[in-house]
C-alpha positions, 0 to 999 in steps of 0.5 A: 500500500503506498504511503502517499496517495498522490492522485487523491491529494492532487485532486483535493488541491485542484478542487480546492483552488478551482473552487476559489480556495487556497492550498498549502502543500509540500514540494521538494524545495519548500512548502507552497501556498497556491491558488488560482482565482483572483480572490485567492491570489489576493488573499495569498499576497495579504497573508504573506505580506508580499508586495505585488512587485514579486509575482507568483510562480506556476507549477509546471512540467515540460509540456507546460514549459513548451506551451507557455514559454518563448525560449531558444532551443538551447534554453529548452535543452538546458531545462530538459537536461536539468529537470529530466536527465538529471532529475533536479528541481529548477525555476526558469523565467522567460517571456510567455505566450498570453494566448497559451491554452493553460492561461485561457481560464485565468482572471486578469488579476491572477495573470497580472500577479503571476507575471512580470514585464512580459515574463513568467516564472515556472517551477519544474520537477519539484517533487512527486506531488508537484509533478502530479499537480502539473500533470493535472493542471495541464489536463484540466487547464487550471494553472497552480499559482503561488509562492513559498508558504511563508511571510515575505522575507522570512525564508522558506518553510520545510515543515507544515507546522513551521508555516507562518500562522497568517499563511496557515490561517488563510489556507482552506487545505493543507497537505502535510507530507513532512520534511521537504527533501531539500530542507536547508538552514538558510531557508532557500527554495528553488534555484531560479534562472533567466533563460534569456541570458542564463542569469541567476535570479536566485541561488537556491537548492541544487545550485552546484549541480545545476551549475556543473551541468550547464558548464559541462554540457552547454559551456554556460558559466553561471555566476557563483553563489554568494552563499554555500549552495544546498543540495540536501 
């Protein structure tokens, strides 16, 4: 008998956010607070004390990546190598297609709060539940939009019980899978790379491995981390 019921839990999350609610759940990189409807997105920002200058990201898989983002072939190869060949989590930022089918059902406010200057941040391969949700998201046309489940600037949370009370109280559903795989003492989440120029926007988990892959196979030198990278 499986320890986790990914299908049931992913369905609960999708039904919650499709109904206008907010869900908190475990990713490999940190706990996530997410929604889909405009009111839920607004409540997430309020609960986090987060400025609108910092947009939400989207849970994704490579199919969503190809449908949504406008990138070079090299950027696609880099993303595929990191997230599929080497099975690491990665957030990427790139220009997006406003007419992408995955965005069709979103209210304008939800799109505005989840994009910036014509670009979108998506997180790929962030764990079993995240991957199941990305699959369902694509099937149902329901983007999963959110950010780390913490008050702004307080560091990512790696256990459900450590999620800030304001964020927990805003949630209609909490999926507690225990300690996140890539928990770390400095509270950093996924590494974020701008695919237009391979600039590091955040030095996050697995950065050393990601940097090595890009240098070894693509001759791309990422700027070194200002702090020690965390792999586990």
